[in-house]
BAFIDO-292937 format. One record per residue: residue number from 1; residue in three letters; x, y, z of N, C-alpha, C in turn. Coordinates in Angstrom, 2 decimals, m for minus. Atoms other than C-alpha are relative to their C-alpha. Layout:
REM residues N
R   seq   type       n.X       n.Y       n.Z      ca.X      ca.Y      ca.Z       c.X       c.Y       c.Z
R   NUM    ala         X         Y         Z         X         Y         Z         X         Y         Z
...
END
This chain:
REM residues 256
R   seq   type       n.X       n.Y       n.Z      ca.X      ca.Y      ca.Z       c.X       c.Y       c.Z
R     1    met     m0.08     m0.54      0.90    114.27    112.29    123.64      1.43      0.68     m0.53
R     2    ala     m1.59     m0.01      0.77    117.30    112.81    120.93      0.11      1.39      0.32
R     3    ser     m0.74     m1.75     m0.31    119.68    115.78    121.54     m0.27      0.35     m1.39
R     4    thr     m0.07     m0.30      1.49    120.19    118.12    118.91      1.12     m0.50     m1.05
R     5    gly     m1.18      0.67      0.43    123.59    116.60    117.82     m0.77     m1.31     m1.22
R     6    ala      0.55      0.96      0.74    121.03    113.68    116.46     m0.47      0.63     m1.32
R     7    tyr      0.40     m0.79      1.14    120.14    115.94    113.80      1.23     m0.09     m0.92
R     8    arg     m1.31     m0.38      0.71    123.56    116.27    112.27      0.41     m1.31     m0.41
R     9    ala     m0.86      1.45      0.31    125.13    113.16    110.14      1.19      0.30      0.29
R    10    thr     m1.35      0.54     m0.17    128.25    112.03    110.41      0.89     m0.33     m1.26
R    11    phe     m0.57      0.21      1.12    130.91    111.73    107.85      1.33     m0.66      0.22
R    12    arg     m1.14      0.81     m0.46    133.42    109.58    109.68     m0.01     m1.39     m0.88
R    13    thr     m0.33      1.43      0.63    134.66    106.44    107.84      0.55     m1.34      0.61
R    14    arg     m1.03      0.92     m0.49    135.82    102.90    108.42      1.01     m0.57     m0.90
R    15    thr     m1.10      0.40      1.00    139.13    101.67    107.46      0.37     m1.49     m0.25
R    16    tyr     m0.02      1.20      0.27    139.95     98.42    105.91      1.38     m0.64     m0.78
R    17    asn     m1.35      0.27      0.89    142.78     96.29    104.29     m0.49     m0.36     m1.18
R    18    arg      0.49      0.38      1.30    142.45     96.25    100.62      1.43     m0.36     m0.93
R    19    lys     m1.34      0.31      1.19    145.21     94.43     98.60      1.35      0.50      0.76
R    20    gly     m0.98     m0.38     m0.98    147.65     95.08    101.53      0.25      1.58      0.29
R    21    arg      0.34     m1.40     m0.30    146.72     98.93    101.86     m0.91      0.15      0.72
R    22    val      1.26     m0.63     m0.76    144.75    100.72    104.01     m1.06      0.63     m0.95
R    23    ala      1.23     m0.77      0.84    141.28    101.86    102.39     m0.76      0.23      0.60
R    24    arg      1.40     m0.52     m0.70    138.04    103.66    103.43     m0.93     m0.12     m0.38
R    25    thr      1.55      0.06      0.97    134.51    103.20    102.98     m0.52      1.14     m0.44
R    26    gln      0.50     m0.65      0.37    132.48    105.21    101.49     m0.64      0.78      1.16
R    27    pro      0.81     m0.75     m1.36    131.09    108.32    104.07     m1.30      0.10     m0.15
R    28    val      1.40     m0.05      0.17    127.70    108.08    102.73     m0.61     m1.49     m0.81
R    29    pro      0.44      0.98      0.72    126.05    104.79    101.51     m1.17      0.35     m0.93
R    30    gly      0.59     m0.31      1.11    124.55    104.83     98.13     m1.29     m0.70     m0.54
R    31    met      1.14      0.63      0.39    121.59    103.53     96.03      0.61     m0.86     m1.38
R    32    arg     m0.39      0.69      1.12    123.88    101.98     93.28     m0.38     m1.25      0.18
R    33    his      0.24      1.46      0.23    123.30     98.60     94.18     m1.70     m0.42     m0.01
R    34    glu      1.71      0.02      0.28    119.21     98.94     94.71     m0.13      0.42     m1.45
R    35    gln      0.15     m0.07      1.62    119.49    100.56     91.22      0.23     m0.82     m0.69
R    36    ala     m0.07      0.85      0.42    120.97     97.95     89.96     m0.88     m1.09     m0.44
R    37    leu      1.09      1.02     m0.17    118.60     95.41     90.99     m1.68      0.32     m0.57
R    38    leu      1.10     m0.39      0.71    115.84     97.78     89.96     m0.23      0.06     m1.46
R    39    ala     m0.28      0.28      1.69    117.04     97.65     86.39     m0.21     m0.89     m0.64
R    40    glu      0.51      1.28      0.24    117.01     94.10     86.36     m1.24     m0.68      0.23
R    41    gly      1.25      0.52     m0.03    113.55     94.13     86.88     m0.77     m0.52      1.46
R    42    ala      0.68      0.31     m1.54    112.94     94.04     90.69     m0.80      1.47      0.43
R    43    thr      0.74     m0.96     m0.21    110.36     96.02     91.96      0.21      0.88      1.24
R    44    leu     m0.23     m0.22     m0.97    111.04     96.24     95.26      1.40     m0.54      0.85
R    45    val     m1.38      0.65     m0.67    114.77     95.76     97.32     m0.12      0.26      1.52
R    46    gly     m0.02     m0.14     m1.41    115.06     95.18    100.87      1.71     m0.16      0.23
R    47    gly     m1.33      0.13     m0.53    118.11     95.49    103.14      0.08     m0.89      0.94
R    48    ile     m0.01      0.59     m1.17    119.41     92.95    105.78      1.35     m0.02      0.48
R    49    asp     m1.33     m0.01     m0.69    122.02     93.16    108.46     m0.36     m0.69      1.36
R    50    glu      0.11      0.65     m0.98    122.66     91.32    111.40      0.84      0.92      1.52
R    51    val     m0.72     m0.44     m0.97    123.80     92.50    115.05      0.08     m1.11      1.05
R    52    gly     m0.12      0.64     m1.46    124.91     90.70    118.44      0.51     m1.34     m0.27
R    53    val     m0.64      1.51      0.54    126.70     87.65    116.45      1.11     m0.10      0.94
R    54    gly     m1.20      0.37     m0.48    130.03     88.02    118.49     m0.29      0.08      1.62
R    55    ala      0.24      0.04     m1.40    128.14     88.65    122.02     m0.08     m1.42      0.71
R    56    trp     m0.07      1.32     m0.83    128.42     86.27    124.93     m1.46     m0.18      0.64
R    57    ala      1.38     m0.04     m0.52    124.79     87.17    125.90     m0.99      0.55     m0.75
R    58    gly      0.73     m0.67      0.73    121.65     88.15    124.76     m0.43     m0.64     m1.51
R    59    pro      0.31      0.72      1.04    119.87     87.09    121.56      1.12      0.54     m1.40
R    60    val     m0.39     m0.28      1.49    121.15     87.38    117.64     m1.06      0.35     m0.53
R    61    ala      1.24     m0.80      0.75    119.24     89.81    115.81      0.59      0.28     m1.28
R    62    val      0.02     m0.34      1.29    118.47     90.23    112.30     m1.09      1.15     m0.37
R    63    gly      1.06     m1.09      0.28    116.72     93.59    110.79      0.14     m0.43     m1.71
R    64    ala      0.57     m0.18      1.45    114.91     93.81    107.29     m0.41      1.12      0.05
R    65    val      0.51     m1.61      0.46    114.36     97.36    105.89     m0.38     m0.26     m1.52
R    66    val      0.03     m0.15      1.39    112.54     97.86    102.53     m0.43      1.43     m0.32
R    67    leu      0.34     m1.33      0.34    112.84    101.48    101.57     m0.93      0.40     m1.13
R    68    asp      0.62     m0.19      1.04    110.46    103.12     99.15      0.91      0.99     m1.31
R    69    pro     m0.86     m0.52      1.52    112.45    103.80     95.72     m0.26      1.46     m0.06
R    70    glu      0.01     m1.56      0.25    110.81    107.12     95.51     m0.13      1.04      1.16
R    71    asp     m0.36     m0.78     m0.82    111.64    108.51     98.80      1.08     m0.20      0.70
R    72    arg     m1.36      0.28     m0.52    115.11    108.93     99.85      0.24      0.72      1.53
R    73    ile     m0.12     m0.13     m1.40    115.66    109.13    103.63      1.56      0.44      0.01
R    74    tyr     m1.56     m0.56      0.03    118.96    111.44    104.02      0.56     m0.43      1.45
R    75    lys     m0.95      0.31     m1.37    121.59    111.12    106.90      0.12     m1.17      0.14
R    76    ile     m0.10      1.37     m0.39    121.54    107.34    106.98      1.38     m0.27      0.08
R    77    arg     m1.30      0.57     m0.44    124.88    105.85    108.09     m0.05     m1.33      0.50
R    78    asp     m0.13      1.45     m0.91    126.17    102.71    109.02     m0.22      0.10      1.25
R    79    ser      0.37     m0.31     m1.33    125.15    102.24    112.42      0.92      0.18      1.02
R    80    lys     m1.17      0.12     m0.72    128.62    101.70    113.75      0.74      1.26      0.10
R    81    leu     m0.70     m1.37      0.29    129.52    105.24    112.63     m1.07      0.88      0.94
R    82    leu      1.03     m1.28     m0.77    126.54    107.08    114.61      0.13     m0.28      1.48
R    83    asp     m0.44      0.20     m1.52    126.56    107.80    118.27     m1.75     m0.32      0.23
R    84    pro      1.02      0.36      0.03    123.34    106.57    120.16     m1.41      0.88     m0.21
R    85    gly      0.82     m0.84      0.32    121.39    109.55    119.49     m0.62     m0.06     m1.23
R    86    arg     m0.23     m0.12      1.51    121.80    109.62    116.07     m0.73     m1.18     m0.27
R    87    arg      0.87      1.29      0.10    120.57    105.86    115.97     m1.31      0.08      0.11
R    88    glu      1.15      0.04     m0.70    117.66    106.31    117.74     m0.85      1.09     m0.96
R    89    trp      0.83     m0.67      0.69    116.68    109.45    115.80     m0.36     m0.83     m1.81
R    90    leu      0.14      0.35      1.19    117.05    107.94    112.57     m0.67     m1.36     m0.18
R    91    ala      0.88      1.47     m0.16    115.77    104.51    113.58     m1.73      0.46     m0.33
R    92    ala      1.36     m0.46      0.26    112.26    106.49    113.94      0.05      0.46     m1.38
R    93    arg      0.60     m0.47      1.24    112.52    108.07    110.51     m0.15     m1.24     m1.23
R    94    val      0.12      1.17      0.71    113.23    104.63    108.98     m1.41     m0.42      0.23
R    95    arg      1.00      0.73     m0.61    110.33    103.04    110.99     m1.17      0.97     m0.62
R    96    gly      0.98     m0.96      0.28    108.08    106.14    109.75      0.04     m0.02     m1.45
R    97    arg     m0.30     m0.41      1.52    108.99    106.26    106.22      0.41     m1.26     m0.96
R    98    ser     m0.13      1.16      1.07    109.82    102.89    104.85     m1.23     m0.86     m0.34
R    99    leu      1.00      0.89      0.29    107.48    100.28    103.39     m0.29     m0.86      0.64
R   100    gly      0.18      1.06     m0.90    108.14     97.80    105.67      1.20     m0.19      0.68
R   101    his     m1.50      0.13     m0.30    110.89     96.71    108.30     m0.41     m1.03      1.28
R   102    gly      0.34      1.14     m1.21    110.94     93.94    110.94      1.77     m0.61      0.66
R   103    val     m0.96      0.73     m0.83    113.43     92.18    113.50      0.04     m1.20      0.54
R   104    gly      0.19      1.20     m0.33    114.15     88.65    113.82      0.96     m0.66      0.93
R   105    leu     m0.97      0.27     m0.91    115.64     87.43    116.97      0.01     m1.79      0.16
R   106    ala     m0.50      1.56     m0.34    117.39     83.89    118.01      0.63      0.14      1.49
R   107    trp     m0.58     m0.60     m0.98    117.87     83.78    121.49      1.04     m1.35      0.73
R   108    pro     m1.35      0.65     m0.09    120.68     81.95    123.37     m0.22     m1.37      0.10
R   109    asn      0.55      1.38      0.19    118.76     78.58    123.92     m0.03     m0.41     m0.95
R   110    glu     m0.12      0.43      1.48    118.29     78.32    120.46      1.39      0.18     m0.83
R   111    ile     m1.30     m0.08      0.52    121.61     79.21    119.56      0.76     m0.81      0.57
R   112    asp     m0.43      0.71     m0.63    122.97     76.82    121.96     m0.76     m1.55     m0.81
R   113    glu      0.57      1.24      0.46    120.82     74.00    120.38      0.46     m0.42     m1.31
R   114    val     m0.56     m0.07      1.43    121.37     74.85    116.58      1.00      0.49     m0.41
R   115    gly     m1.21     m0.66      0.31    124.28     76.50    116.52     m0.18      1.64     m0.60
R   116    leu      0.20     m1.60      0.65    125.14     80.20    115.53     m0.48      0.35     m1.48
R   117    ser      0.18     m0.28      1.27    124.86     80.11    111.92     m1.43     m0.29     m0.32
R   118    glu      1.71      0.32      0.11    121.23     78.18    111.84     m0.67      0.93      0.79
R   119    ala      0.95     m1.15     m1.03    120.33     80.81    114.53     m0.18      1.27     m0.89
R   120    ile      0.15     m1.31      0.90    121.13     83.49    112.10     m1.04     m0.22     m0.70
R   121    arg      0.81     m0.03      0.96    119.45     82.17    109.32     m1.56      0.00      0.61
R   122    arg      1.28     m0.04     m0.80    116.28     81.48    111.63     m0.60      1.59      0.19
R   123    ala      0.45     m1.56     m0.32    116.25     85.10    112.81     m0.12      0.85     m1.40
R   124    ala      0.19     m0.64      1.49    116.68     86.20    109.01     m1.42     m0.28     m0.75
R   125    ala      1.39      0.27      0.58    113.78     84.37    108.04     m1.12      0.53      0.91
R   126    arg      0.97     m0.68     m0.65    111.79     85.91    110.95      0.03      1.37     m0.16
R   127    ala      0.21     m1.67      0.24    112.67     89.47    110.24     m0.67     m0.10     m1.55
R   128    val      0.81      0.15      1.34    111.49     88.82    106.61     m1.19     m0.29      0.00
R   129    ala      1.63     m0.06      0.05    108.22     87.51    107.85     m0.56      0.98      0.54
R   130    cys      0.54     m1.09     m0.53    107.98     90.62    109.57     m0.88      1.19     m1.10
R   131    leu      0.48     m0.95      1.14    107.39     92.62    106.49     m1.18     m0.17     m0.65
R   132    pro      1.35     m0.22      0.65    104.11     93.95    105.09      0.34     m0.21     m1.49
R   133    val     m0.22      0.00      1.76    105.60     93.78    101.56      0.91     m1.18     m0.19
R   134    thr     m0.96      1.09      0.57    107.50     91.12     99.65      1.10      0.36     m0.81
R   135    pro     m1.03     m0.53      0.62    110.62     92.47     98.11      0.42     m1.38     m1.28
R   136    asp     m0.76      1.35      1.34    112.12     90.71     94.58      1.30     m0.21      0.44
R   137    ala     m1.71      0.18     m0.26    115.66     90.78     96.12      0.18      0.62      1.36
R   138    phe     m0.73     m0.49     m1.18    117.44     91.71     99.10      1.38      0.11     m0.19
R   139    leu     m1.17     m0.33      0.39    120.79     93.09     99.56      0.42     m0.14      1.55
R   140    val     m0.66      0.65     m1.43    122.92     91.38    102.74      1.37      0.44      0.27
R   141    asp     m1.09     m0.49     m0.39    125.77     92.81    104.23      0.94     m1.08      0.32
R   142    gly     m0.71      1.24     m0.25    128.91     90.40    104.00      0.34     m0.66     m0.96
R   143    lys     m0.61      0.61      0.46    130.24     87.81    102.35     m1.10     m1.53     m0.33
R   144    trp      0.63      1.37     m0.07    128.06     84.68    103.69     m1.87      0.41     m0.01
R   145    asn      1.29     m0.02      0.49    124.42     84.40    102.04     m0.73     m0.89      0.82
R   146    phe      0.80      0.94     m1.07    122.15     83.40    105.23     m1.57      0.11     m0.32
R   147    leu      1.27     m0.31      0.42    119.11     84.25    103.47     m0.75     m0.82     m1.21
R   148    gly      0.36      0.89      0.92    118.60     82.33    100.33     m0.03      0.50     m1.40
R   149    asp     m0.07     m0.71      1.37    118.22     82.99     96.65     m0.15      0.96     m0.41
R   150    ser      0.43     m1.42      0.42    116.65     86.29     96.59      1.21      0.80      0.60
R   151    ala     m0.61     m0.89     m0.59    119.80     87.74     98.30      1.37      0.19     m1.00
R   152    arg     m1.30     m0.29      0.55    122.80     89.49     96.89      1.01      0.52      1.02
R   153    met     m0.78     m0.66     m1.11    125.67     89.95     99.12      0.95      1.35     m0.28
R   154    val     m0.50     m1.28      0.01    127.44     93.38     99.66      1.16     m0.02      1.01
R   155    val     m0.93     m0.24     m1.00    130.90     93.54    101.25      0.15      1.32      0.58
R   156    arg      0.28     m1.25     m0.68    130.72     96.26    103.80     m1.08      0.65     m0.45
R   157    gly      1.39     m0.39      0.44    127.16     96.70    102.54     m0.32      0.92      1.14
R   158    asp      0.56     m1.60     m0.36    126.34     99.29    105.44      0.44      0.97      0.00
R   159    cys     m0.70     m1.38      0.56    128.63    101.75    104.29     m0.08      0.23     m1.51
R   160    glu      0.13     m0.20      1.78    127.78    101.04    100.15     m1.41     m0.14      0.04
R   161    ser      1.58      0.21      0.63    123.85    100.21    100.41     m0.76      1.18      1.19
R   162    val      1.11     m0.85     m1.14    121.33    102.75    102.15     m0.93     m0.98      0.34
R   163    ser      0.88      0.85     m0.97    119.19     99.78    102.75      0.04     m0.82      0.88
R   164    ile     m0.68      0.46     m1.07    121.48     97.88    104.33      0.46      0.75      1.52
R   165    ala     m0.20     m0.93     m0.90    122.48    100.78    106.52     m1.32      0.24      0.95
R   166    ala      0.89     m0.20     m0.74    119.03    101.41    107.31     m0.42     m1.12      0.89
R   167    ala      0.07      1.42     m0.86    118.70     97.72    108.61      0.75      0.12      1.05
R   168    ser     m0.61      0.27     m0.95    121.51     97.94    110.53     m0.12      1.18      1.19
R   169    ile      0.03     m1.12     m0.81    120.44    100.96    112.35     m1.43     m0.30      0.86
R   170    val      1.16      0.78     m0.96    116.85     99.47    113.15      0.36     m1.10      0.87
R   171    val     m0.28      1.05     m0.72    118.05     96.59    114.24      1.01     m0.07      1.13
R   172    lys     m0.66     m0.30     m1.32    120.98     97.78    116.53     m0.64      0.92      1.00
R   173    val      0.68     m0.48     m0.98    118.66     99.91    118.26     m1.14     m0.73      0.67
R   174    ala      0.80      1.04     m0.46    116.11     97.25    118.55      0.79     m0.91      1.07
R   175    arg     m1.06      0.97     m1.30    118.69     94.84    120.39      0.47      0.65      0.86
R   176    asp     m0.43     m0.54     m1.03    120.18     97.54    122.15     m1.16      0.37      1.22
R   177    arg      1.15     m0.13     m0.67    116.68     98.19    123.68     m0.12     m0.92      1.02
R   178    leu      0.29      1.38     m0.58    116.13     94.74    124.62      1.04     m0.19      0.79
R   179    met     m1.12      0.24     m0.75    119.68     94.44    126.15     m0.23      0.80      1.17
R   180    ser     m0.03     m1.36     m0.74    118.98     97.92    128.12     m1.11     m0.72      1.13
R   181    ala      1.27      0.63     m0.73    115.81     96.01    129.41      0.70     m1.08      0.84
R   182    leu     m0.60      1.29     m0.26    117.61     92.58    130.06      0.74      0.56      1.52
R   183    ala     m1.14     m0.62     m0.79    120.20     94.81    132.19     m0.88      0.08      1.41
R   184    cys      0.92     m0.29     m1.44    117.18     95.33    134.85     m0.15     m1.13      0.74
R   185    met      0.43      1.85     m0.69    116.77     91.40    135.51      1.42     m0.22      0.36
R   186    tyr     m1.43      0.40     m0.75    120.74     91.02    135.66      0.83      1.19      0.05
R   187    pro     m0.90     m1.37      0.32    122.42     94.33    136.57      1.39     m0.18      0.45
R   188    gln     m1.77      0.25     m0.32    125.46     92.59    137.74      1.09      0.10     m1.38
R   189    tyr     m0.84      0.19      1.18    126.74     92.51    133.99     m0.18      1.18     m0.83
R   190    gln      0.37     m0.88      0.43    125.74     95.77    133.25      0.11     m0.03     m1.67
R   191    phe      0.27      0.18      1.61    124.28     94.82    129.67     m0.53      1.31     m0.66
R   192    glu      0.19     m1.13      0.75    123.09     98.27    129.18      0.86      0.80     m0.56
R   193    ser     m0.99     m0.35      0.64    126.57     99.33    128.53      0.63     m0.65     m0.72
R   194    asn     m0.70      0.74      0.95    127.94     96.51    126.92     m0.98     m1.18     m1.04
R   195    lys      0.56      0.82      0.79    125.40     94.86    125.41     m0.24     m1.50     m0.30
R   196    gly     m0.44      1.56     m0.10    126.37     91.30    126.18      1.39     m0.24     m0.78
R   197    tyr     m1.50      0.28      0.23    129.70     91.72    124.88      0.91     m0.32      0.90
R   198    pro     m1.05      0.47     m1.29    132.80     90.41    126.82      0.74      1.51      0.06
R   199    ala     m0.95     m1.37     m0.38    133.77     94.04    128.07      0.40     m0.29      1.19
R   200    pro     m0.77      0.16     m1.06    135.88     94.39    131.05     m1.21     m0.22      1.11
R   201    arg      1.01      0.00     m1.03    132.82     94.74    133.36     m0.85     m1.21      0.09
R   202    his      0.96      1.19      0.43    130.88     91.73    131.85      0.79     m1.08      0.54
R   203    leu     m1.04      1.46     m0.06    133.95     89.42    131.99      0.33     m0.05      1.99
R   204    trp     m0.23     m0.18     m1.37    134.48     90.64    136.05     m1.33     m0.72      0.72
R   205    ala      1.49      0.15     m0.36    130.54     89.97    136.54      0.17     m1.55     m0.04
R   206    leu     m0.03      1.51      0.62    131.23     86.45    134.89      0.89     m1.01      0.97
R   207    ser     m0.96      0.69     m0.91    134.09     85.61    137.24     m0.60     m0.02      1.08
R   208    ala      0.86     m0.29     m1.30    132.00     86.79    140.06     m0.67     m1.05      0.33
R   209    tyr      1.37      0.12     m0.09    128.80     85.65    139.40     m0.38     m1.27     m0.74
R   210    gly      0.62      0.96      0.84    128.86     83.05    136.76     m0.81      0.47     m0.96
R   211    pro      1.28     m0.35      0.99    126.49     82.81    133.85     m1.12      0.11      0.47
R   212    cys      1.66     m0.24     m0.13    122.97     83.84    133.78     m0.79     m0.54     m0.89
R   213    pro      0.78      0.77      1.20    120.16     82.32    131.73      0.25      0.50     m1.27
R   214    ile      0.10     m0.70      1.60    120.59     84.68    128.67      1.41     m0.04     m0.62
R   215    his     m1.33      0.07      0.77    124.29     83.73    128.43      0.11     m1.29     m1.00
R   216    arg     m0.21      1.02      1.11    125.52     81.63    125.51      0.74     m1.10      0.58
R   217    arg     m0.88      1.20     m0.46    126.67     78.23    126.49      0.46     m0.60     m1.19
R   218    leu     m0.66      0.39      1.61    127.93     77.73    122.63      1.42      0.60      0.12
R   219    tyr     m1.56     m0.48     m0.05    130.97     79.53    123.59      0.89     m0.60      1.21
R   220    ala     m0.78      0.38     m1.17    133.85     78.01    125.75      0.02      0.33      1.04
R   221    pro     m0.50     m0.22     m1.17    134.47     80.20    128.14     m1.39      0.23      0.91
R   222    ile      1.38      0.29     m0.55    130.68     80.12    129.29     m0.22     m1.51      0.32
R   223    arg     m0.02      1.25     m0.48    130.71     76.42    129.40      1.02     m0.47      0.97
R   224    lys     m0.48      0.52     m1.10    133.47     76.30    131.36     m0.45      0.37      1.30
R   225    leu      0.38     m0.22     m1.38    132.11     78.12    133.85     m1.22     m0.53      0.64
R   226    val      0.87      1.09     m0.11    129.14     75.96    133.75      0.39     m0.91      0.76
R   227    val     m0.61      1.40     m0.36    130.84     72.84    134.35      0.84      0.39      1.18
R   228    glu     m0.90     m0.11     m0.85    133.54     74.14    136.76     m0.39      0.90      1.01
R   229    gly      0.62     m0.94     m0.93    131.60     76.88    138.47      1.08      0.84      0.43
R   230    val     m0.86     m0.80     m0.36    133.35     79.81    140.12      0.20      0.44      1.28
R   231    pro      0.06     m0.50     m1.35    134.25     81.23    143.39     m1.34      0.62      0.41
R   232    gly      0.55     m0.93     m0.43    131.59     82.49    145.51     m1.63     m0.71     m0.80
R   233    arg      1.36      0.29      0.65    128.59     81.70    142.72     m1.19      0.71      0.31
R   234    leu      1.00     m0.79     m0.89    126.61     84.46    143.75     m1.32     m0.10     m0.44
R   235    leu      1.32      0.17      0.45    123.73     84.30    141.59     m0.82     m1.40      0.42
R   236    ala      0.82      1.41     m0.28    123.14     80.45    142.38     m0.75      0.41      1.34
R   237    glu      0.85     m0.21     m1.45    122.26     81.94    146.30     m1.21      0.83     m0.60
R   238    gln      1.61     m0.89      0.23    119.56     84.21    144.48     m0.78     m1.00     m0.87
R   239    gly      1.16      0.90      0.40    117.80     81.16    142.92      0.43      0.21     m1.73
R   240    val     m0.08     m0.65      1.20    119.04     82.23    139.36      1.45     m0.53     m0.93
R   241    gly     m1.51      0.52      0.45    122.38     80.31    138.92     m0.23     m1.17     m1.06
R   242    gly     m0.02      0.85      1.12    123.22     77.70    136.33     m0.95      0.07     m1.14
R   243    arg      0.68      0.25      1.49    121.05     76.82    133.27     m1.09      1.39      0.22
R   244    gly      1.10     m1.08     m0.26    117.93     78.93    134.82     m0.90     m0.53     m1.10
R   245    pro      1.33     m0.34      1.02    114.56     79.83    133.19      0.28      0.23     m1.35
R   246    ala     m0.29     m0.52      0.95    114.27     79.94    129.77      0.16      1.46     m0.52
R   247    pro     m0.28     m1.33      0.55    114.80     83.30    127.89     m1.59      0.38     m0.07
R   248    pro      1.79     m0.38      0.40    111.36     85.42    126.94     m0.29     m0.65     m1.04
R   249    pro      0.87      1.31      1.14    109.39     83.06    124.32      0.08      0.79     m1.06
R   250    thr      0.48     m0.58      1.02    108.94     85.75    121.95      1.20      0.11     m1.24
R   251    pro     m0.70      0.99      1.11    110.50     84.23    118.60      0.52      1.56     m0.87
R   252    phe     m0.14     m1.05      0.50    110.52     87.92    117.05     m0.32      1.25      0.05
R   253    leu      0.75     m1.08     m0.14    110.14     91.31    117.25     m0.48      0.88     m1.33
R   254    ser      0.53     m0.55      1.32    107.60     92.96    114.58      0.14      1.51      0.20
R   255    glu     m0.50     m1.48      0.17    108.94     96.67    114.06     m1.23      0.36     m1.05
R   256    arg      0.77     m0.98      1.38    105.70     97.58    111.47     m0.18      0.83      0.72
END
């Protein structure tokens, strides 16, 4: 159950470099990008955001959310500016009041096979396929269009667009829950705290145990451990070293 603090909005901002000076993002994502597309004739606008791109373990995930233009959900913020309690509470609000939402996954074996860029494209397509409605246009966070012709890019979109911010919250909560569940299978790496990113405890476990089946061989440090091995290689003694079994076969998470 979320704490009382989860009901309070945060007004922190992110800083970034803008033409040689430090600038700050908007404290509250707005509707101007959505309103511009609606004014151009769109009936529904979706938000798209991805998470887990820089992780060394676990899937890359893409979230898609279509908000009701007539129902403003307050207190939505960029997921990176929210503590876990706030994220959980807001994710439930978005799932309960949006017109549609979905999370698409690409697992490490697919990332290793087709590359990270193509894996993100596939995860985005799976997220959109989960939606019960078909938006006329999508707002996508960042500068890279991994979705297609219907996308409009918004730099720092999770701070600028409420639709992208909502997608960032839904996908972050979904992936964090999944990594916490996978931590029960591979407790050495403490995925419940680092979510597959190369945090100190994660790096220590890699040096002691080597990679597990949900590590991405795409990254050079992981490949090196696979090829050269590590002292002890304790996971191998437990029968789950090396490439190991394939990750769960679920191609996407439907958050409908």
